[in-house]
C-alpha positions in Angstrom: -0.1 -0.1 0.0 1.6 3.3 -1.1 2.3 6.0 1.3 -0.4 8.9 1.1 0.4 12.0 -0.8 -0.4 14.2 1.8 1.9 12.6 4.4 4.7 11.8 1.6 4.8 16.0 1.3 5.8 16.7 4.6 8.2 13.5 5.7 11.9 13.9 5.9 14.7 11.3 6.3 15.4 11.6 9.9 19.2 11.2 9.4 19.8 13.8 6.9 16.2 15.8 6.8 16.2 15.6 2.9 12.6 14.9 1.6 11.7 11.3 0.8 10.0 9.6 -2.2 8.9 6.5 -3.0 11.3 3.5 -4.4 11.3 3.1 -8.1 10.6 -0.6 -9.4 14.4 -0.6 -10.3 15.7 0.6 -6.9 13.3 -1.7 -4.7 14.6 -4.5 -6.9 18.4 -3.6 -6.5 17.9 -3.5 -2.7 16.1 -6.6 -2.6 18.9 -7.8 -4.4 21.4 -6.7 -1.7 19.1 -7.9 1.0 19.0 -11.9 -0.8 22.9 -11.5 -0.7 22.9 -10.5 3.1 25.0 -7.3 1.9 22.3 -4.6 3.0 22.5 -3.0 6.3 20.6 -0.9 8.6 22.0 2.2 10.1 22.7 0.6 13.4 24.8 -1.9 11.4 22.1 -4.9 11.7 21.4 -6.8 8.5 18.1 -6.0 6.6 16.8 -9.6 7.0 13.8 -9.5 4.8 13.1 -7.9 1.5 11.2 -4.9 1.0 7.4 -5.0 -0.5 7.2 -1.4 -0.6 9.6 1.6 0.8 10.8 5.6 0.5 14.4 6.8 -0.3 15.8 10.1 0.8 16.1 12.6 -2.2 19.8 12.7 -1.3 19.8 8.9 -1.9 21.8 8.3 1.4 19.1 6.1 3.4 15.9 4.0 2.5 12.7 3.3 4.6 10.6 0.5 4.9 7.0 1.1 4.3 4.8 -1.7 6.4 1.0 -1.6 4.8 1.3 2.0 3.6 3.1 3.3 7.1 6.4 4.5 6.7 9.1 3.0 9.4 11.5 5.9 9.7 13.5 5.1 12.9 17.3 6.5 12.4 18.3 3.1 13.6 16.2 1.3 11.2 17.1 3.5 8.2 18.7 1.4 5.3 21.7 2.3 4.2 21.7 2.6 0.3 25.2 2.1 -1.1 26.7 5.0 -3.2 27.0 2.7 -6.6 23.3 1.4 -6.0 21.6 4.5 -7.7 23.8 5.0 -10.7 22.7 1.5 -11.8 18.8 2.1 -11.6 16.3 4.0 -13.8 15.6 7.4 -12.4 12.5 8.4 -10.8 9.6 10.2 -13.3 9.5 13.5 -13.0 6.6 15.0 -10.8 4.7 17.9 -12.2 
């Protein structure tokens, strides 16, 4: 279930204060590939154990967040550290406007 647009408009990454946006399908697939390989970590250093069905990413690209049944889980320790090269390998998000 996607995050409501009015909520998405006010959400910010708790670590960088950057606005967040939904993960693209390519970004979600890339992150889940890293989960499968046990290569994806939370900000607290613990591994991300389960694939993401939906998520948000900070517009600065540093952190992603699980969305569980339409509710963003934006606890700083559970932020997902996005590898710097991941975004370069995926399609850019569509322009909103």
